[in-house]
N, C-alpha and C positions, 0 to 999 in steps of 0.2 A: 553384458555389459556391465562394467566396473564404474561406477560414477560417482566422483567426489564434489561435494556441496560445501562452499566457503561461503559463510554469512556472518551477519554482525551478531545475531540473536537466535534464537530456535525456541518452538513449543517446550514448555508451558509459557513462554512470555507471550502476551498479546499484543499484535501489531499487525499490519498489511503483509509485510517481507516475510515475518514469521509463518504468517497462515499460507501463504504462496509455498513457501519453500517445504513447508510439512506436507501441503496438498500435493506436491509435485513427487516428491521422495517416497510417501508411503504408497502412492500409486505404483510408481516404477519397481518398487521393490515386491509388490502383489503380482506384476508382470513376471517377476523371477531375476530381475538386475540386482547386482550387488550395489548396495547405497549405503555411502558414507557420509557424515556432516560434521565438518569441523567448524565450530561455532565460539563466538564470544560470549562470556558469562561474567557478569561485573559482581555477583554474589559469592563469588568462589576465590580461594587464594591459591590453589594448585589444582592442576588439569585433572578433569574427571571424566569417565566413560560408561555409557549406560547402553542397553539396545532398547528402542522403541519401538514395537510393531515391524520387527525384522530390519530398523534402520539402526546402524551403529552411528550413536550421538558423541562425539568429542567434545568437551567444554573447556574452552581456555578462558583464563582469567583476564579480565580488564579493567580499567581503571573506573572507577564510578562516579567521579564528580562530572557534573552538568555538562561542561564544555569539552570531555574528553574523547567524544567521537568513537567510542569501543577502542581506545589504544590498548594494545595486548601488552600484559606483564609477561617476564621470562621468556623474553624475545630470542635469546639463544637456543633456548629447549624448542621453542616454538619453530624455529627454524629446522631443527633436527627431526622434530615431529612431520613438517611436511615433506621433507625428503624421504622418511620412512613411509607415509602413506601413498605418494605418488609411484613407489616401485610396483604398487599392483592395482594401478587406474589407468582405466582406458579415456576418460572425459572428465575434465573438471568443470565446473558450471560455479563461477562467482557472481554473488550477489550484491550489488549495494556499493557504489562507488564514494558515499557520504560515509564510508566507514574506514577507520585506520586499520584494522585487523584485517580486513578484506583486501585492501591494497597494499599493505605489507606481505601478505602471502603471495599476491600475483607477482609483486617484484622479486621475492626469493625464488620463485620458480618461472621466471619469465625466460631464460633460455631453455629450459626443458622442451622437448617435442611433442609432449602430450598435448592433444586438442583442448584447446581453452575456449569456454564460451563465458561471456559476462551479460548480464543483465542489470543494466547500472541503474535503474529508477531515479533519472537524472532529471533535476528541476531546473539547472543552469546556474545556481545562486544558492547562497544560504537563507536562512530564514530569520536569523537576527543581525544586529550590526555587526558584533564579532565575526559570527560564522561567514557573512558577505564580505569581511576584510580578508578571512583565512582562506574562501573561496578563489580569490585573486590567484594566489600562489597554489593552491591544492589544484586547482583547473590545470595549471602547466604541467605538473607532475602526472597527473590521470592522463593527460593526452599523450604524453609521451611512453607511457605503460600501455596505453591501448591502442595507439597506432601501430606500434612495432611487433606487441606480444600478445594480442588477444585474436584468434582465429574467427570469430563470429561474435557480431554485437547483436545480441537481441533487446527488444524494446516491447513494451505491453502496450503502446499506443502510437499512432501515426504522429501526432504532435511531438511525443518524445523524440522519435526518430528525425523528424525534422530538427531539434535542436542538437541532436548529437550530428548531424550532418553538418549544422551551422558552425558548432564550437570545435568539433574534432575531424571535420571533412571526411567522415566514415559513414558509409552505407550499414544501415542495420535491417535485422529482418523483424517485422512486427508480427507478433503472436500474442492477442488478448488473452487475460486469464479467465478461467471458468469458474464454477460453483461447483459445490458440492451436489451430488445426484438427489438426494434427500429434498433438497429445496424446492425443486419442481411439484413436490406434492402438497406443499404447504400452501394454503390458501389465504388471500388477503381479507379481513375481517377487521376493517376500519374502525378505530375508537375518535377521541375528539383531542389529539393531540399530534403536533408536528416532532417530528425525531432529527438528532444528529448524533452520531457516535465517530469517536476519533479522538485525534490529539486536540488539546484545547490550547490553540495558540493563537494571538493575535489577527494573524493573516487567513486563519480559517474562516473570519467572519461568523461567528457564531452570535455576537451582538448585533449584527445586523439582520440574522434570522429572527431573533427575539424581535426586533423593533418592524420587522414584518409582520409577525404573529399578533403583536399589539395593534398596528393599522389596520389588519383584515378584522379585528375584534371590534375596533371603535368607528371605523368607517363602513363595513359590509356586513356588520350584525353577526358575527361569527362568536363563537365561543372557544377558541381554541386554546391549549396548554401546549408547553414545551418540555420534551424530555430529552436531555443531554448526559451521554454517557462518555468518560475518558478521563484522562490527566493531562497536565501541562503546565508551562509557566503562568499562563494568563488565568489560569482559572479563578484565584482570589479577586482578581479585576472584574472578570465575568459575573461572578457571584453578586459583586457589588451593583453593576450595571442591572443585572435581572432583577435584583430587588428594588431597583428604581423605576422598572418598567410597569410595574403593577399588572404582570400577567402571572397565571399559576406556571410553576417550573417545577421540574426534579434535577437535580444536579449530582450524577452518582458515578461512582467509578467505573472503569473499563469492565465490562461483564464477560462471563464465559459464554462462551459461543452459543449454546441453546436458548440461554435467556436473551442474548442480544438479537437473535433471529426471531424469538416469540414476540418481543416489543417491536421489531422492526414490521413483523406480520400484521400488527394491529395499529399501527401508526396511519395516520390519513394522508401524511406527506413526509418523504425524507428530504432534508434540506442540505447541500454542501455549497457553500456559497465561498469557498476557498480559494484563495488566490492563485495558488499553486499546487498541482497535483500530477503525479505521473499516470496513474490508472486507480483510482480509489475502488476496492472491493465492494465497499458498501452499495454503490451504485448499482454494480453487477447483481449484487444479491437483493436489492429492491426490486430492480427489473425483473428478474426471474420469479418472484413472489407475485409481483404486478402491483407493487406500492408506487404511487406517484412519486417523481423525484422531480427537484430544482436544483439545478446546479450552474455553476458560473461558467461563461465564456473566457479565454479561449480554450482551456483544456477541456471544458465540457463539451466541444465539438465532436470528441473521441465518441459521444453516444447520441449524435444527431440523428441517426436511423434508428434509435429506439422507439417505442411506443411509451406513452405515459411518461414524459420526459419534457420539461420545460428548461431552456437554457437561456440564462439571462445575463444581461451586461451589467457588470458592477460599477461601470461610470454613471449608470442613471440614479437617480435618488430611490430610497427605499418605498415611498409612496409610489413611484413609478413601477416598482418590481412588484408591490403588493397588488396593485391594478393588475397585472399579468397573472400574478398566482390565482387571483379570486376566478379570472375569466378559465384558466387551465382547470381548476378544481370543478368547475361547473360542467366541462365536456370530458373529464378525463373516463367516468365511468363506461362511456360509450366506446371507448377505445381497447382492442385486445392488449393482452400481455406482449412485452417483447421478447424476441427470441434470442437465447442467451447461451452459450456454449457451456457444456459440463466438463469437469476437469478429465474425464476420461476422454473427451474429444480433444481435448487441449494436448494432453499427453501423446497422442499418434502423430500431432502435428510435431510435436517436439523431438519424437523420435525420427520423422521422416527429415526435418530442415535444420535441427540442431544438434542433434546426436548422431547423424548419420556416418559411416567412416569416410575419410579423405578431407 
């Protein structure tokens, strides 16, 4: 089978979607399928091609400024390149409706008879005031494309599928993400810190996680620290908040995968109090290692059947959530690890449900 992935960015860029596409593409290639990736790249002025682990990666220049949403440059050339690529393709798998380059490509090939699969990573809105306004119009554009010109919608959670049904009136196939097979061999060896890794934006509520650490230390006699890995517009403000909290913390850039996993395996708890998520890979990896996790409802209900997982209501005060966390930590060691699928298992489901002919 010959498969073309279209995505906003690709490895070695760090990010959840980047990691997911890499995990799928490389495993499909190992199974003997021909895999090409057409991806945006903000750091170049002209298209480039390279082969990474038997995957052909075509990087297309995109605009660099913050609100650009991966807008492609040289769009006439890009259109010609897409038409050239699809002459030798059986399946097109597009990732991320929040990106202009992916939806531009879908628009150009919308009338082609090739099977099109879309994984939207759809939250229902943007995360800043500007993006929320833009999404009012962007959603209408996406709805027209998706309803008429996509064969299969694949979501990574039941909640995302529910939002897709509500906003676009389309049923989706739900297949959760997997984890690298090596992760199952890593032991949880907790130290004295809570951890967060991901985008640093206000809606992620990292400042509330810091406040919960402070309450646990003062009210419950713990001595926890906080490790934060990531980048984002809220980082300068977050640092000011952390300096006022009076807790020990590290605020570092996003880490290479091996370093991130090592730090994760030594954290006593991974916290993700984000208001909006599709399917955070970090929770998957923490569950696979056995690291206790605290996640926010309602998207956190995706993990309601997982062990060592506490789902909290963000409408409650931090003092109440801290109390729930304290009780959770007292009993979590007695629970088994969660059962999490590997990427090898997930790929088998992709081949049978998403990529099958017809």
